[in-house]
C-alpha positions in Angstrom: -138.7 43.9 67.4 -138.9 46.8 64.8 -142.7 47.0 65.3 -143.2 43.4 63.9 -145.6 41.4 65.9 -146.7 37.8 65.7 -149.2 38.3 62.8 -146.7 40.2 60.7 -144.0 37.6 61.3 -146.4 34.8 60.4 -147.3 36.6 57.1 -143.6 37.1 56.3 -142.9 33.4 57.0 -145.8 32.3 54.8 -144.6 34.5 51.9 -141.1 33.2 52.3 -142.3 29.6 52.2 -144.4 30.4 49.0 -141.6 32.3 47.3 -138.6 30.2 48.2 -140.1 26.8 48.9 -139.8 24.8 52.1 -136.7 22.9 50.9 -134.6 26.1 50.3 -135.8 28.0 53.4 -133.4 26.4 56.0 -130.3 27.3 53.8 -131.5 30.9 53.3 -132.1 31.2 57.1 -128.5 30.0 57.7 -127.2 32.5 55.2 -129.2 35.3 56.8 -127.7 34.4 60.2 -124.2 34.4 58.8 -124.8 37.8 57.2 -126.1 39.3 60.5 -123.1 37.8 62.4 -120.6 39.3 59.8 -122.3 42.7 60.0 -122.2 42.6 63.9 -118.5 41.6 63.8 -117.7 44.4 61.3 -119.4 47.0 63.5 -117.6 45.8 66.6 -114.2 45.8 64.8 -114.9 49.4 63.5 -115.8 50.5 67.0 -112.6 48.9 68.5 -110.4 50.4 65.8 -111.9 53.8 66.3 -111.3 53.6 70.1 -107.7 52.6 69.6 -107.0 55.4 67.1 -108.7 58.1 69.2 -106.7 57.2 72.4 -107.5 56.5 76.0 -109.7 59.6 76.4 -112.3 57.9 74.3 -112.1 54.4 75.8 -115.8 54.4 76.6 -116.9 55.6 73.1 -119.8 53.9 71.5 -120.9 54.2 67.9 -124.2 55.6 69.0 -122.4 58.5 70.6 -121.4 59.6 67.0 -125.1 60.1 66.1 -125.7 63.9 66.0 -129.1 63.6 67.6 -127.7 61.7 70.6 -124.8 64.1 70.9 -127.0 67.2 70.9 -129.5 65.6 73.3 -126.6 64.7 75.7 -125.2 68.2 75.6 -128.6 69.8 76.2 -129.2 67.5 79.2 -125.7 68.3 80.6 -126.4 72.1 80.2 -129.8 71.6 81.9 -128.1 69.8 84.8 -125.5 72.6 85.1 -128.3 75.2 85.2 -130.0 73.3 88.1 -126.9 73.8 90.2 -127.1 77.6 90.0 -129.8 79.6 91.8 -132.4 81.0 89.6 -132.5 84.8 89.4 -136.0 86.1 88.9 -136.6 89.4 87.2 -139.0 91.7 89.0 -142.5 91.7 87.4 -143.1 94.7 85.2 -146.0 96.9 86.1 -148.7 97.2 83.5 -148.5 100.3 81.3 -152.0 101.4 82.4 -150.7 102.1 85.9 -148.1 104.5 84.5 -150.7 106.7 82.7 -152.9 109.1 84.5 -156.7 108.7 84.3 -157.9 109.4 80.8 -154.4 109.9 79.5 -153.6 108.2 76.2 -150.2 106.4 75.6 -147.7 108.2 73.3 -148.0 107.5 69.6 -145.0 107.6 67.2 -146.2 107.7 63.6 -142.8 106.9 62.3 -142.5 103.7 64.3 -145.5 102.0 62.8 
């Protein structure tokens, strides 16, 4: 969870016991749980309200869909899937310029172009 393993969690718990004391720690844990529950309810209510206001076309909308990175990734993947349905047209390989020149002939040089 968030890159926090057992040793890190134990260190956080030890610091919490030292800073807050063992008698205040249960009440602080309850308050943290209430806060997380309120934030989760707030996010769910915002998501429901957004769905209701946008209409039935967006009934399956999730808040993560509003993240620009997710939206761009989804559109790119859809475009790649669409491209897979169409046959790939390959361009003919170009012949090397050496084959176009005669033996010992130098390529043209444009002094104004360089």
